C-alpha beads as a LAMMPS data file, in Angstrom:
LAMMPS data file: protein, C-alpha beads

118 atoms
117 bonds

1 atom types
1 bond types

-500.0 500.0 xlo xhi
-500.0 500.0 ylo yhi
-500.0 500.0 zlo zhi

Masses

1 110.0

Atoms # bond

1 1 1 219.975 -124.004 -114.336
2 1 1 218.388 -125.878 -111.490
3 1 1 217.548 -122.844 -109.283
4 1 1 214.960 -120.135 -109.897
5 1 1 216.342 -116.803 -111.114
6 1 1 215.397 -113.545 -109.468
7 1 1 214.093 -110.706 -111.643
8 1 1 217.481 -109.042 -111.372
9 1 1 219.346 -112.198 -112.456
10 1 1 217.022 -112.605 -115.426
11 1 1 218.366 -109.317 -116.736
12 1 1 221.879 -110.599 -117.349
13 1 1 220.607 -113.875 -118.862
14 1 1 218.169 -112.108 -121.272
15 1 1 220.644 -109.343 -122.212
16 1 1 223.721 -111.549 -122.630
17 1 1 222.321 -115.068 -123.231
18 1 1 225.725 -116.625 -124.074
19 1 1 226.824 -115.997 -120.492
20 1 1 224.974 -119.176 -119.483
21 1 1 227.236 -121.254 -121.727
22 1 1 229.990 -121.053 -119.199
23 1 1 228.348 -119.725 -115.972
24 1 1 225.436 -120.395 -113.675
25 1 1 224.171 -117.123 -112.191
26 1 1 223.868 -117.873 -108.432
27 1 1 223.250 -114.467 -106.954
28 1 1 223.471 -110.676 -107.008
29 1 1 226.475 -109.122 -105.347
30 1 1 225.453 -105.547 -105.718
31 1 1 224.483 -102.708 -108.107
32 1 1 225.542 -99.201 -108.896
33 1 1 225.566 -96.542 -111.529
34 1 1 227.005 -98.686 -114.244
35 1 1 224.900 -101.733 -113.693
36 1 1 224.795 -104.810 -111.469
37 1 1 227.406 -107.344 -110.330
38 1 1 226.353 -110.980 -110.254
39 1 1 227.920 -114.046 -108.603
40 1 1 228.590 -116.561 -111.310
41 1 1 229.979 -120.084 -111.003
42 1 1 231.528 -122.109 -113.758
43 1 1 229.568 -125.068 -114.982
44 1 1 231.051 -128.527 -114.320
45 1 1 233.609 -129.485 -111.742
46 1 1 235.267 -127.834 -109.935
47 1 1 232.893 -124.965 -109.718
48 1 1 234.816 -121.703 -109.622
49 1 1 233.208 -118.376 -108.569
50 1 1 233.517 -115.128 -110.607
51 1 1 232.078 -111.679 -110.323
52 1 1 230.098 -110.885 -113.478
53 1 1 229.765 -107.097 -113.861
54 1 1 226.896 -106.318 -116.187
55 1 1 227.320 -102.846 -117.602
56 1 1 224.079 -101.126 -118.475
57 1 1 223.745 -100.243 -122.203
58 1 1 222.736 -96.706 -121.144
59 1 1 226.363 -96.197 -120.069
60 1 1 228.301 -94.226 -122.724
61 1 1 230.520 -96.441 -124.807
62 1 1 233.586 -94.322 -124.138
63 1 1 233.033 -94.803 -120.382
64 1 1 232.866 -98.628 -120.822
65 1 1 236.015 -98.542 -122.938
66 1 1 237.779 -96.429 -120.343
67 1 1 236.876 -98.815 -117.532
68 1 1 238.101 -101.835 -119.585
69 1 1 241.403 -100.049 -120.439
70 1 1 241.864 -99.077 -116.771
71 1 1 241.339 -102.625 -115.552
72 1 1 243.658 -104.035 -118.263
73 1 1 246.319 -101.474 -117.297
74 1 1 246.347 -101.703 -113.491
75 1 1 244.225 -104.729 -112.800
76 1 1 245.834 -107.284 -110.487
77 1 1 247.824 -104.607 -108.693
78 1 1 247.298 -101.622 -106.424
79 1 1 244.223 -103.190 -104.956
80 1 1 242.374 -103.197 -108.243
81 1 1 240.884 -106.475 -109.485
82 1 1 242.057 -107.971 -112.664
83 1 1 239.802 -108.244 -115.726
84 1 1 239.649 -111.834 -116.936
85 1 1 237.304 -111.596 -119.895
86 1 1 234.709 -109.450 -121.571
87 1 1 231.492 -110.908 -122.990
88 1 1 229.440 -108.731 -125.347
89 1 1 226.010 -109.196 -126.917
90 1 1 224.944 -106.258 -129.092
91 1 1 225.217 -103.205 -126.813
92 1 1 225.357 -105.214 -123.575
93 1 1 228.689 -105.886 -121.866
94 1 1 229.674 -108.253 -119.043
95 1 1 233.148 -108.078 -117.406
96 1 1 234.380 -111.311 -115.922
97 1 1 236.298 -110.470 -112.726
98 1 1 237.790 -112.518 -109.844
99 1 1 235.234 -113.248 -107.054
100 1 1 236.374 -112.053 -103.649
101 1 1 234.293 -113.002 -100.674
102 1 1 234.125 -110.041 -98.331
103 1 1 232.410 -109.067 -95.133
104 1 1 230.159 -106.048 -95.652
105 1 1 231.630 -102.897 -94.158
106 1 1 228.626 -102.240 -91.925
107 1 1 229.038 -105.649 -90.345
108 1 1 232.694 -104.898 -89.525
109 1 1 232.364 -101.350 -88.385
110 1 1 229.738 -102.104 -85.759
111 1 1 232.444 -103.910 -83.738
112 1 1 234.920 -100.984 -83.827
113 1 1 235.644 -99.107 -80.672
114 1 1 235.788 -95.288 -80.706
115 1 1 239.570 -95.149 -81.302
116 1 1 239.317 -97.469 -84.272
117 1 1 236.562 -95.311 -85.858
118 1 1 238.695 -92.204 -85.570

Bonds

1 1 1 2
2 1 2 3
3 1 3 4
4 1 4 5
5 1 5 6
6 1 6 7
7 1 7 8
8 1 8 9
9 1 9 10
10 1 10 11
11 1 11 12
12 1 12 13
13 1 13 14
14 1 14 15
15 1 15 16
16 1 16 17
17 1 17 18
18 1 18 19
19 1 19 20
20 1 20 21
21 1 21 22
22 1 22 23
23 1 23 24
24 1 24 25
25 1 25 26
26 1 26 27
27 1 27 28
28 1 28 29
29 1 29 30
30 1 30 31
31 1 31 32
32 1 32 33
33 1 33 34
34 1 34 35
35 1 35 36
36 1 36 37
37 1 37 38
38 1 38 39
39 1 39 40
40 1 40 41
41 1 41 42
42 1 42 43
43 1 43 44
44 1 44 45
45 1 45 46
46 1 46 47
47 1 47 48
48 1 48 49
49 1 49 50
50 1 50 51
51 1 51 52
52 1 52 53
53 1 53 54
54 1 54 55
55 1 55 56
56 1 56 57
57 1 57 58
58 1 58 59
59 1 59 60
60 1 60 61
61 1 61 62
62 1 62 63
63 1 63 64
64 1 64 65
65 1 65 66
66 1 66 67
67 1 67 68
68 1 68 69
69 1 69 70
70 1 70 71
71 1 71 72
72 1 72 73
73 1 73 74
74 1 74 75
75 1 75 76
76 1 76 77
77 1 77 78
78 1 78 79
79 1 79 80
80 1 80 81
81 1 81 82
82 1 82 83
83 1 83 84
84 1 84 85
85 1 85 86
86 1 86 87
87 1 87 88
88 1 88 89
89 1 89 90
90 1 90 91
91 1 91 92
92 1 92 93
93 1 93 94
94 1 94 95
95 1 95 96
96 1 96 97
97 1 97 98
98 1 98 99
99 1 99 100
100 1 100 101
101 1 101 102
102 1 102 103
103 1 103 104
104 1 104 105
105 1 105 106
106 1 106 107
107 1 107 108
108 1 108 109
109 1 109 110
110 1 110 111
111 1 111 112
112 1 112 113
113 1 113 114
114 1 114 115
115 1 115 116
116 1 116 117
117 1 117 118
């Protein structure tokens, strides 16, 4: 990797080292109760972007299994992203999901008029 990783990015590389075989970690997209979501790009050309959802090992295994089953069942429809792959290293799990570039909600809502907010 040619760029310097942030502390947050080092987590996914240290916990699931094989992720770097196929992806460069180029940024952090967000974080939540289950873990963090990283922006990964395939190595080589063309570079394709993916969302890499690192699930914290403190998350109960049945909750991880339920999320994977849900994404396999309804992913790609009903406004739910499709699960493309799962990478596991010991008790660490990364879901490979489509990358969707979005405008943050707070950026969009500031331009709404009063009728649009209601």
